[in-house]
C-alpha positions as CSV (number, residue, x, y, z in Angstrom):
1,M,-9.7,56.3,-18.8
2,S,-9.0,54.6,-22.1
3,G,-5.4,53.9,-20.9
4,L,-6.7,52.4,-17.7
5,L,-9.2,50.2,-19.7
6,A,-6.4,49.1,-22.0
7,L,-4.2,48.2,-19.0
8,L,-7.1,46.2,-17.4
9,D,-7.6,44.4,-20.7
10,D,-3.9,43.5,-20.9
11,V,-4.1,42.3,-17.3
12,A,-7.1,40.2,-18.1
13,G,-5.4,38.8,-21.2
14,I,-2.3,37.9,-19.1
15,A,-4.5,36.3,-16.5
16,K,-6.2,34.1,-19.2
17,I,-2.9,33.1,-20.5
18,A,-1.7,32.2,-17.0
19,A,-4.9,30.3,-16.3
20,A,-4.5,28.4,-19.6
21,S,-0.8,27.6,-18.7
22,I,-1.9,26.3,-15.3
23,D,-4.5,24.1,-17.0
24,D,-1.9,22.8,-19.4
25,V,0.5,22.1,-16.6
26,A,-2.2,20.2,-14.6
27,A,-3.3,18.3,-17.7
28,Q,0.3,17.3,-18.5
29,A,1.0,16.4,-14.9
30,L,-2.1,14.2,-14.8
31,K,-1.1,12.4,-18.0
32,A,2.5,12.0,-17.0
33,G,1.6,10.8,-13.5
34,S,-0.8,8.2,-14.9
35,K,2.1,6.8,-17.0
36,A,3.9,6.0,-13.7
37,A,1.0,4.1,-12.3
38,G,3.0,0.9,-11.7
39,A,5.8,2.5,-9.7
40,V,3.2,4.6,-7.8
41,I,1.2,1.5,-6.8
42,D,4.4,-0.3,-5.9
43,D,5.5,2.7,-3.7
44,A,2.1,2.6,-1.9
45,A,2.4,-1.2,-1.5
46,V,5.9,-1.1,-0.2
47,T,5.8,1.7,2.4
48,P,3.4,0.2,5.0
49,K,5.9,-2.4,5.9
50,Y,8.2,0.2,7.3
51,V,5.9,1.0,10.2
52,Q,5.2,-2.7,11.1
53,G,6.3,-3.5,14.7
54,F,6.3,0.1,16.0
55,D,3.9,1.6,18.5
56,A,0.8,3.0,16.9
57,S,1.7,6.5,18.1
58,R,4.9,6.4,15.9
59,E,3.2,5.3,12.7
60,L,2.1,8.8,11.4
61,P,5.4,10.5,12.4
62,I,7.4,7.8,10.6
63,I,5.2,8.2,7.5
64,W,5.6,12.0,7.6
65,R,9.4,11.7,7.7
66,I,9.5,9.3,4.8
67,A,7.1,11.6,2.8
68,R,9.4,14.6,3.5
69,G,12.4,12.6,2.4
70,S,10.5,11.6,-0.7
71,I,9.7,15.2,-1.6
72,I,13.4,16.1,-1.2
73,N,14.3,13.1,-3.4
74,K,12.0,14.3,-6.1
75,L,12.3,18.1,-6.0
76,V,15.8,18.7,-4.9
77,I,17.7,15.9,-6.6
78,L,15.7,14.2,-9.3
79,L,13.8,17.1,-10.8
80,P,17.0,19.1,-11.7
81,V,18.7,15.9,-13.0
82,G,15.7,15.2,-15.1
83,L,15.5,18.7,-16.6
84,A,19.3,18.5,-17.3
85,L,18.9,15.2,-19.1
86,S,15.9,16.6,-21.1
87,A,17.9,19.7,-22.1
88,F,21.4,18.3,-22.7
89,A,21.2,14.5,-23.0
90,P,17.7,13.4,-24.1
91,F,19.2,10.3,-25.8
92,L,19.9,8.9,-22.3
93,I,16.2,8.9,-21.3
94,P,15.2,5.7,-23.2
95,P,18.1,3.7,-21.7
96,L,17.2,5.0,-18.2
97,L,13.6,4.1,-18.8
98,M,14.7,0.6,-19.8
99,L,16.8,0.4,-16.6
100,G,13.8,1.5,-14.5
101,G,11.5,-0.9,-16.4
102,A,14.0,-3.8,-15.8
103,Y,14.0,-2.9,-12.1
104,L,10.2,-3.1,-12.0
105,C,10.2,-6.4,-13.8
106,F,12.8,-7.8,-11.4
107,E,10.9,-6.7,-8.3
108,G,7.7,-8.2,-9.6
109,A,9.2,-11.5,-10.7
110,E,11.1,-11.7,-7.4
111,K,7.9,-11.4,-5.4
112,I,6.3,-14.1,-7.5
113,A,9.3,-16.3,-6.9
114,H,9.1,-15.7,-3.2
115,W,5.4,-16.6,-3.2
116,L,5.9,-19.8,-5.1
117,L,9.0,-20.9,-3.1
118,G,7.5,-19.8,0.3
119,H,10.2,-17.3,1.1
120,H,9.5,-14.2,3.2
121,D,10.8,-10.7,2.8
122,E,13.0,-9.9,5.7
123,H,11.8,-6.3,5.7
124,T,8.3,-7.4,6.7
125,Q,9.5,-8.9,10.0
126,A,8.7,-6.8,13.1
127,Y,11.6,-5.9,15.3
128,E,12.2,-8.1,18.3
129,S,14.9,-6.3,20.3
130,G,17.2,-3.3,20.2
131,D,16.8,0.4,20.7
132,P,13.4,1.4,19.2
133,A,14.6,4.9,18.4
134,Q,17.6,3.7,16.5
135,L,15.6,1.1,14.7
136,E,13.1,3.8,13.7
137,E,16.0,5.9,12.3
138,D,17.3,2.9,10.4
139,K,13.8,2.0,9.0
140,I,13.3,5.6,7.8
141,K,16.7,5.8,6.1
142,G,16.0,2.5,4.4
143,A,12.6,3.7,3.3
144,I,13.9,6.9,1.9
145,K,16.6,5.0,0.0
146,T,13.9,2.7,-1.5
147,D,11.8,5.7,-2.3
148,F,14.7,7.3,-4.2
149,I,14.7,4.3,-6.6
150,L,11.0,4.3,-7.1
151,S,10.9,8.2,-7.3
152,A,13.6,8.1,-10.0
153,E,11.4,5.7,-12.0
154,I,8.4,7.8,-11.5
155,M,10.1,11.1,-12.5
156,T,11.8,9.5,-15.5
157,I,8.6,8.0,-16.7
158,A,6.8,11.3,-16.2
159,L,9.5,13.2,-18.0
160,A,9.3,10.9,-21.0
161,A,5.5,11.4,-21.1
162,I,5.6,15.2,-21.1
163,P,5.3,16.6,-24.7
164,E,8.2,18.7,-25.9
165,S,7.7,22.2,-24.3
166,G,9.6,25.0,-22.7
167,F,11.8,24.7,-19.7
168,W,9.4,26.2,-17.2
169,M,6.5,24.1,-18.5
170,E,8.5,20.9,-18.0
171,A,9.8,22.1,-14.6
172,S,6.3,23.0,-13.4
173,T,4.8,19.8,-14.7
174,L,7.4,17.6,-13.0
175,A,7.1,19.6,-9.8
176,L,3.3,19.1,-9.8
177,V,3.8,15.3,-10.5
178,A,6.3,15.1,-7.7
179,V,4.1,16.8,-5.1
180,G,0.8,15.2,-6.3
181,I,2.2,11.6,-6.3
182,T,3.9,12.0,-3.0
183,F,0.7,13.4,-1.4
184,A,-1.3,10.6,-3.0
185,V,1.1,7.8,-2.0
186,Y,1.8,8.8,1.6
187,G,-1.7,10.1,2.2
188,S,-3.0,6.7,1.1
189,V,-0.4,4.9,3.2
190,A,-1.4,6.9,6.3
191,L,-5.0,6.0,5.8
192,I,-4.1,2.3,5.3
193,V,-1.9,2.0,8.4
194,K,-4.4,3.8,10.6
195,A,-7.5,2.1,9.3
196,D,-7.2,-0.8,11.8
197,D,-7.0,1.7,14.7
198,V,-10.1,3.4,13.4
199,G,-11.8,0.1,13.1
200,L,-10.9,-0.9,16.6
201,A,-12.2,2.4,18.0
202,M,-15.4,2.0,16.1
203,A,-15.8,-1.6,17.3
204,R,-15.9,-0.2,20.9
205,G,-18.6,2.2,20.1
206,R,-22.1,2.3,21.5
207,L,-24.1,1.7,18.3
208,A,-24.4,-1.9,17.0
209,A,-24.0,-0.7,13.4
210,T,-20.8,1.2,14.3
211,R,-19.4,-1.8,16.1
212,A,-20.2,-4.1,13.2
213,L,-18.6,-1.7,10.7
214,G,-15.5,-1.4,12.9
215,R,-15.1,-5.1,13.1
216,G,-15.6,-5.3,9.3
217,I,-12.8,-2.8,8.8
218,V,-10.4,-4.7,11.1
219,Q,-11.2,-8.0,9.4
220,A,-10.8,-6.5,5.9
221,M,-7.4,-4.9,6.4
222,P,-5.3,-8.0,6.0
223,K,-7.1,-8.9,2.8
224,M,-6.8,-5.3,1.6
225,M,-3.1,-5.4,2.2
226,K,-2.8,-8.7,0.3
227,T,-4.8,-7.3,-2.6
228,L,-2.7,-4.2,-2.7
229,T,0.4,-6.3,-2.9
230,I,-1.0,-8.4,-5.7
231,V,-2.2,-5.4,-7.7
232,G,1.1,-3.7,-7.1
233,T,3.0,-6.7,-8.4
234,A,0.8,-7.0,-11.5
235,A,1.2,-3.3,-12.1
236,M,5.0,-3.5,-11.8
237,L,5.2,-6.3,-14.3
238,W,2.8,-4.6,-16.8
239,V,4.4,-1.2,-16.6
240,G,7.9,-2.5,-16.5
241,G,7.4,-4.7,-19.6
242,S,5.6,-1.8,-21.4
243,I,8.4,0.6,-20.6
244,I,11.0,-1.7,-22.0
245,I,9.0,-2.5,-25.2
246,H,8.3,1.2,-25.9
247,S,11.9,2.2,-25.1
248,V,13.5,-0.3,-27.5
249,K,11.0,0.9,-30.1
250,D,12.1,4.5,-29.5
251,I,15.8,3.6,-30.1
252,G,15.0,1.8,-33.3
253,W,13.9,-1.9,-32.6
254,S,10.2,-2.0,-33.2
255,A,9.7,-5.8,-33.6
256,P,8.5,-6.5,-30.0
257,Y,6.1,-3.6,-30.1
258,A,4.7,-4.6,-33.5
259,L,4.3,-8.2,-32.5
260,I,2.3,-7.3,-29.4
261,H,0.3,-4.8,-31.3
262,D,-0.6,-7.3,-34.0
263,F,-1.5,-9.9,-31.3
264,A,-3.8,-7.4,-29.5
265,V,-5.5,-6.3,-32.7
266,A,-6.1,-10.0,-33.8
267,V,-7.6,-10.8,-30.4
268,A,-9.8,-7.7,-30.4
269,A,-11.0,-8.6,-34.0
270,R,-12.6,-11.8,-32.6
271,M,-14.7,-9.9,-30.1
272,P,-17.9,-7.8,-30.6
273,E,-17.3,-4.4,-32.1
274,G,-18.2,-2.6,-28.9
275,L,-15.5,-4.4,-27.0
276,H,-12.6,-3.9,-29.5
277,G,-11.0,-1.0,-27.6
278,F,-11.0,-2.6,-24.2
279,V,-10.0,-6.0,-25.5
280,E,-7.1,-4.6,-27.4
281,W,-5.9,-2.6,-24.4
282,F,-6.3,-5.7,-22.1
283,A,-4.5,-8.0,-24.6
284,T,-1.7,-5.4,-24.9
285,A,-1.4,-5.1,-21.1
286,L,-1.4,-8.9,-20.7
287,A,1.3,-9.4,-23.3
288,D,3.4,-6.5,-21.7
289,G,3.0,-8.2,-18.3
290,M,4.0,-11.6,-19.6
291,F,7.1,-10.0,-21.2
292,G,7.8,-8.3,-17.9
293,V,7.6,-11.7,-16.1
294,A,10.1,-13.2,-18.6
295,V,12.5,-10.3,-18.2
296,G,12.2,-10.3,-14.4
297,L,12.8,-14.1,-14.1
298,A,15.8,-13.8,-16.4
299,L,17.2,-11.0,-14.2
300,I,16.8,-12.9,-10.9
301,P,20.0,-15.1,-11.3
302,V,21.9,-12.2,-12.8
303,V,21.2,-10.0,-9.8
304,G,21.8,-12.8,-7.3
305,K,25.0,-14.1,-8.8
306,V,26.6,-11.0,-10.5
307,I,25.1,-7.6,-9.5
308,A,24.5,-8.3,-5.8
309,P,28.0,-9.8,-5.1
310,A,29.6,-6.9,-7.0
311,W,27.6,-4.3,-5.1
312,K,28.6,-6.0,-1.8
313,A,32.2,-6.0,-2.8
314,V,32.1,-2.2,-3.6
315,V,30.1,-1.0,-0.5
316,G,31.3,-3.7,1.9
317,K,27.7,-4.7,2.9
């Protein structure tokens, strides 16, 4: 009997350790995922355009296929690459983070330039002719390629945010980040793209209150999409600038980080004591975003005149 009790006690101890490990993984995944907020919001803002112009019955199947491709991108390709970098070449993580941050800054600044100059993104145009099935395949492939870039940023940011730990802890945390973010992004996208259909159905209901709510949903969706785009752009610039500033600090150049920190502290010191924390955070985020805008605007001509022509020369497109 004593042996059985000892065994049960050991099992209970192992269960507690396992539960604690699960809690640690979940906590690390939440923290790491929050660091990738800008790329996540951008992902959610970008994806709805890939179902524009298709029949409503094809919207959810398209989103599901993109989500499945996103999971494959993260778990099958990016997770092993991230773990290999962490184990064998951690010195490459800051430069990769800077590359991802620069991409976010470029994307955000390009959207601002398009708004100011009145240009339109060709990807937002609905199809006018051609085989719908082939167009759907092309849209899904393009969406998965775009997702790969955003997923690479998300996974790299998440990897950098995970405290140094064992292999399985890092692998579990990254896997949880990958699944959780994919579910959150594409679940949100599914709700967004079907919200107008739900609103239309409610607008045809028998109750006056239901009809009014349905009409309100339909009328609110264009504004919601515009707001999501603005928030996504701001988040890209903020997170992109912050990533670059922290990455250059990690490789030994701390002047930009120190300058922004001193600026934020000085601004917060002029405010009531109870607002110091928020004001310092807001001032830091604002300075990071302004830095992101500057980097992105500087990259626009570089991408347009150097990188894009070189890429077209290599791939022939």
